[in-house]
C-alpha positions as CSV (number, residue, x, y, z in Angstrom):
1,X,0.0,0.0,0.0
2,X,1.0,3.6,-0.4
3,X,1.9,5.5,2.8
4,X,3.7,8.6,3.9
5,X,6.7,7.9,6.2
6,X,8.9,10.2,8.2
7,X,12.4,9.5,6.8
8,X,14.0,11.2,9.8
9,X,13.0,14.0,12.2
10,X,13.0,17.3,10.4
11,X,11.1,19.7,8.1
12,X,8.2,18.9,5.8
13,X,10.6,17.5,3.2
14,X,11.2,14.4,5.3
15,X,7.6,13.2,4.5
16,X,8.0,10.7,1.7
17,X,5.5,8.5,-0.2
18,X,6.6,4.8,0.1
19,X,5.3,1.3,-0.4
20,X,4.5,-0.3,3.0
21,X,3.0,-3.7,3.9
22,X,-0.7,-3.7,4.4
23,X,-1.4,-4.1,8.1
24,X,-3.5,-6.8,9.6
25,X,-5.7,-6.3,12.6
26,X,-5.4,-7.8,16.1
27,X,-8.5,-9.1,17.8
28,X,-9.5,-5.7,19.3
29,X,-8.8,-3.8,16.1
30,X,-10.5,-3.1,12.7
31,X,-8.7,-2.7,9.4
32,X,-9.9,0.5,7.6
33,X,-9.5,1.4,3.9
34,X,-8.6,5.0,4.4
35,X,-10.5,7.6,2.3
36,X,-9.2,10.8,4.0
37,X,-6.8,11.7,6.9
38,X,-6.8,14.9,8.9
39,X,-3.7,17.1,9.4
40,X,-3.1,18.4,12.9
41,X,-0.5,20.5,14.6
42,X,0.7,17.5,16.6
43,X,1.5,15.8,13.3
44,X,4.1,18.6,12.7
45,X,5.6,18.1,16.2
46,X,5.6,14.3,15.6
47,X,7.4,14.8,12.3
48,X,10.0,16.9,14.1
49,X,10.4,14.3,16.8
50,X,9.1,16.7,19.5
51,X,5.6,15.4,20.2
52,X,4.8,13.9,23.7
53,X,5.8,10.2,23.8
54,X,6.6,10.1,20.1
55,X,9.9,8.4,20.6
56,X,12.1,7.7,17.5
57,X,9.8,8.7,14.6
58,X,12.1,7.5,11.8
59,X,10.1,5.3,9.5
60,X,6.8,6.2,11.3
61,X,3.6,6.8,9.3
62,X,2.1,9.9,10.9
63,X,-1.6,10.8,11.1
64,X,-3.8,10.9,14.2
65,X,-7.3,10.8,12.6
66,X,-8.9,9.3,9.5
67,X,-12.2,8.3,7.9
68,X,-12.8,5.3,5.7
69,X,-14.5,2.0,5.2
70,X,-14.1,-1.0,7.5
71,X,-12.5,-3.8,5.5
72,X,-11.9,-6.4,8.2
73,X,-12.7,-6.9,11.9
74,X,-10.8,-8.6,14.7
75,X,-12.6,-11.3,16.7
76,X,-13.3,-8.8,19.6
77,X,-14.4,-5.9,17.4
78,X,-18.1,-6.8,17.7
79,X,-19.6,-3.4,17.0
80,X,-18.3,-3.1,13.4
81,X,-18.7,-5.1,10.2
82,X,-17.0,-4.8,6.8
83,X,-18.5,-2.0,4.8
84,X,-19.2,0.3,7.8
85,X,-18.2,3.9,7.3
86,X,-16.2,5.2,10.3
87,X,-13.9,7.9,11.4
88,X,-11.3,7.1,14.0
89,X,-8.6,8.4,16.4
90,X,-5.3,6.6,16.2
91,X,-1.8,7.1,17.7
92,X,-0.2,7.2,14.2
93,X,-0.7,5.6,10.8
94,X,-3.4,7.8,9.3
95,X,-1.4,8.9,6.2
96,X,-1.8,5.6,4.4
97,X,-4.2,3.6,2.2
98,X,-4.9,1.2,5.1
99,X,-4.7,1.5,8.8
100,X,-5.6,-0.6,11.8
101,X,-7.4,1.1,14.7
102,X,-8.7,0.0,18.2
103,X,-12.3,-0.7,17.4
104,X,-13.4,1.4,20.5
105,X,-11.8,4.5,19.0
106,X,-14.0,4.4,15.9
107,X,-17.2,6.3,15.5
108,X,-19.8,6.0,12.8
109,X,-19.6,8.7,10.0
110,X,-22.7,10.8,10.8
111,X,-25.5,11.0,8.3
112,X,-24.7,13.6,5.6
113,X,-21.1,14.0,6.5
114,X,-18.6,13.4,3.7
115,X,-15.4,11.4,4.2
116,X,-13.2,14.5,4.0
117,X,-15.3,16.2,6.7
118,X,-15.4,13.1,8.9
119,X,-11.6,12.8,8.8
120,X,-11.4,16.3,10.3
121,X,-13.4,15.3,13.4
122,X,-11.7,12.8,15.8
123,X,-8.5,14.5,16.9
124,X,-10.1,17.9,17.1
125,X,-13.4,17.0,18.7
126,X,-11.8,14.6,21.2
127,X,-9.3,17.3,22.2
128,X,-11.9,20.1,22.5
129,X,-14.5,17.9,24.4
130,X,-12.0,16.7,26.9
131,X,-10.2,20.0,27.5
132,X,-13.0,22.5,27.3
133,X,-16.0,20.5,28.7
134,X,-14.4,17.8,30.9
135,X,-11.2,19.4,32.3
136,X,-12.4,23.0,31.8
137,X,-16.0,22.2,32.9
138,X,-17.5,24.9,30.7
139,X,-21.2,25.4,31.5
140,X,-24.1,27.0,29.7
141,X,-24.0,30.8,30.3
142,X,-20.3,31.0,30.9
143,X,-17.7,32.7,28.7
144,X,-14.9,30.8,26.9
145,X,-11.7,32.4,25.5
146,X,-10.0,30.4,22.8
147,X,-6.6,31.4,21.5
148,X,-6.0,30.3,17.9
149,X,-9.7,30.7,17.1
150,X,-9.3,30.1,13.4
151,X,-7.5,26.8,13.8
152,X,-9.2,23.4,13.6
153,X,-9.3,23.4,17.4
154,X,-10.6,26.9,17.5
155,X,-13.4,26.6,14.9
156,X,-14.5,23.4,16.7
157,X,-14.5,25.0,20.1
158,X,-16.4,28.1,18.9
159,X,-19.2,26.0,17.5
160,X,-19.5,23.5,20.3
161,X,-19.5,26.2,23.0
162,X,-22.1,28.3,21.2
163,X,-24.3,25.2,20.6
164,X,-24.3,24.6,24.3
165,X,-25.3,28.1,25.3
166,X,-21.9,29.8,26.0
167,X,-20.4,33.1,25.0
168,X,-17.1,32.8,23.1
169,X,-14.1,35.2,22.6
170,X,-11.2,34.3,20.3
171,X,-7.9,35.6,19.2
172,X,-6.6,35.3,15.7
173,X,-3.8,36.7,13.6
174,X,-5.6,38.9,11.0
175,X,-9.0,40.6,10.4
176,X,-10.1,38.0,7.8
177,X,-9.6,35.2,10.4
178,X,-11.4,37.2,13.0
179,X,-14.4,37.6,10.6
180,X,-14.4,33.9,9.9
181,X,-14.6,33.3,13.7
182,X,-17.5,35.7,14.0
183,X,-19.3,33.9,11.2
184,X,-19.0,30.7,13.2
185,X,-20.6,32.5,16.2
186,X,-17.8,34.1,18.2
187,X,-19.0,37.0,20.3
188,X,-15.6,38.7,20.4
189,X,-12.9,38.1,17.7
190,X,-9.6,39.9,18.6
191,X,-6.8,40.5,16.2
192,X,-3.9,39.9,18.5
193,X,-1.5,41.9,16.2
194,X,-3.5,45.1,16.6
195,X,-5.3,44.7,19.9
196,X,-4.5,43.4,23.4
197,X,-7.0,40.7,24.3
198,X,-6.6,41.5,28.0
199,X,-7.7,45.1,27.4
200,X,-10.6,44.1,25.2
201,X,-12.0,41.5,27.7
202,X,-11.0,43.0,31.0
203,X,-14.5,44.3,31.8
204,X,-16.2,41.0,30.8
205,X,-13.8,38.5,32.3
206,X,-13.9,34.8,31.2
207,X,-14.7,31.5,32.9
208,X,-12.5,29.2,30.8
209,X,-9.4,29.8,28.7
210,X,-8.3,27.2,26.1
211,X,-4.7,28.1,25.4
212,X,-2.2,26.8,22.9
213,X,0.2,29.7,23.1
214,X,1.6,29.8,26.6
215,X,4.5,32.2,27.3
216,X,3.4,35.8,28.1
217,X,-0.3,34.8,27.5
218,X,-0.3,32.9,30.7
219,X,-0.3,35.8,33.2
220,X,-2.9,37.6,31.0
221,X,-5.1,34.6,30.9
222,X,-5.1,34.2,34.7
223,X,-5.8,37.9,35.2
224,X,-8.9,37.6,32.9
225,X,-10.3,34.6,34.7
226,X,-13.3,35.2,37.0
227,X,-13.2,33.6,40.5
228,X,-13.1,29.8,40.2
229,X,-12.0,30.2,36.5
230,X,-10.1,27.5,34.6
231,X,-7.1,27.8,32.4
232,X,-6.5,24.8,30.2
233,X,-3.3,24.3,28.2
234,X,-3.1,22.1,25.0
235,X,0.1,23.5,23.7
236,X,2.7,26.2,24.5
237,X,3.8,27.5,21.1
238,X,5.2,30.7,22.6
239,X,7.1,28.8,25.3
240,X,6.4,26.7,28.3
241,X,8.0,29.0,30.9
242,X,5.8,31.8,32.4
243,X,5.6,34.0,35.4
244,X,2.3,34.6,37.2
245,X,1.0,35.7,40.7
246,X,0.4,32.5,42.7
247,X,-1.3,34.5,45.4
248,X,-4.0,35.5,42.9
249,X,-4.5,31.9,41.9
250,X,-5.0,31.1,45.6
251,X,-7.2,34.1,46.4
252,X,-9.5,33.6,43.4
253,X,-9.4,29.8,43.5
254,X,-8.2,29.5,39.9
255,X,-7.6,26.1,38.3
256,X,-4.6,25.5,35.9
257,X,-4.7,22.3,34.0
258,X,-4.0,20.8,30.6
259,X,-3.4,17.6,28.7
260,X,-2.0,15.8,25.7
261,X,-4.2,13.2,24.1
262,X,-1.8,10.8,22.3
263,X,-0.1,9.3,25.4
264,X,-3.4,8.6,27.2
265,X,-4.4,4.9,27.6
266,X,-6.6,3.1,25.1
267,X,-9.2,2.7,27.8
268,X,-9.3,6.5,28.4
269,X,-9.7,7.1,24.7
270,X,-12.5,4.6,24.4
271,X,-14.4,6.3,27.2
272,X,-13.8,9.7,25.6
273,X,-15.0,8.3,22.2
274,X,-18.3,7.2,23.9
275,X,-18.7,10.7,25.5
276,X,-18.1,12.4,22.1
277,X,-20.6,10.1,20.4
278,X,-23.2,10.8,23.1
279,X,-22.8,14.6,23.3
280,X,-21.3,15.8,20.0
281,X,-22.6,13.5,17.3
282,X,-26.2,14.7,17.8
283,X,-25.0,18.2,17.2
284,X,-23.7,17.1,13.8
285,X,-26.9,15.4,12.8
286,X,-28.8,18.5,13.9
287,X,-26.5,20.8,11.9
288,X,-25.5,22.7,15.0
289,X,-21.8,21.9,14.4
290,X,-19.9,21.2,11.3
291,X,-16.1,20.7,10.6
292,X,-14.6,23.7,8.7
293,X,-12.4,22.4,5.9
294,X,-9.9,24.9,4.5
295,X,-8.5,22.8,1.7
296,X,-7.4,19.2,0.8
297,X,-4.3,17.7,-0.7
298,X,-3.8,14.2,-2.3
299,X,-1.8,11.8,-0.1
300,X,1.4,12.2,-2.2
301,X,1.4,16.0,-1.3
302,X,1.6,15.6,2.4
303,X,4.7,17.8,2.4
304,X,2.8,20.7,0.9
305,X,0.0,20.1,3.5
306,X,2.5,20.4,6.3
307,X,4.0,23.5,4.8
308,X,0.5,25.1,4.8
309,X,-0.1,24.0,8.4
310,X,3.2,25.6,9.6
311,X,2.3,28.8,7.7
312,X,-0.9,29.2,9.8
313,X,-2.5,30.8,6.7
314,X,-5.5,28.5,6.9
315,X,-8.9,28.7,8.7
316,X,-10.2,25.3,9.9
317,X,-8.8,21.9,8.9
318,X,-6.4,20.7,6.2
319,X,-7.2,17.1,5.0
320,X,-5.4,14.6,2.9
321,X,-7.4,12.8,0.2
322,X,-6.3,9.1,0.2
323,X,-9.1,7.4,-1.9
324,X,-11.7,9.1,-4.0
């Protein structure tokens, strides 16, 4: 089968199309003929050898999410049968014509959702649901601040929070991205290159911050939080180190947390998949949430897809087309 492999840790050019053996599934797995695979920021870190628990990535097939058709099922994968259309979360292996996945980490492709759209769901939705609604405990009527509002994570967080009755503020890098966020429902869209988000939101305050920036944003985020507010980290693109007033955290009972998804146990991911199917899949079928697709690339052009991801010029998700 055709697959993209990481020749060695490095830039986008290390992604190469190669022939690989077609995998076979263990008893708890399903074999999926991949139609599309989502591109995510952790894929870039994995390619660079910097992602949490990635280890030696030489020869690895990247890709944390996919959509396709079940071709074979292991003896313990009772829910699925050949021919089922599924999307799935996986630790690696999505950039290929075939992939094996823990059967519990698959979800049915919702009615009316195309394969390219379904491939953009698992990594992003799992991440947002766990960090915003489980760890961040966002409730109806509260205010969420999302940094990187035009990213795949951001566009997902905006829609899910709005669909559940929350107010949403976002930061983004230009006016066009800010307008795209407003079109998705953001109540505040702040161009961080021309405005200080702390100044804009100081009077309002926020209940939960979803942060992928870190660095100097950390102290600002904490100052914006209302009493009992929650700051949730999913990345630290500006740097992991930060200074903040610990006494204020104590006085206002602030919560600082965060997570990375890939190193979590298979049982944890299975439980999270069940929660996502219960709470998010009905929003898809009711047209209250939809993945935002910026563009697609054929599998062989994974390098170009990663170059676009690193440019941050996109709004929403970038997806590889594997099978038409």
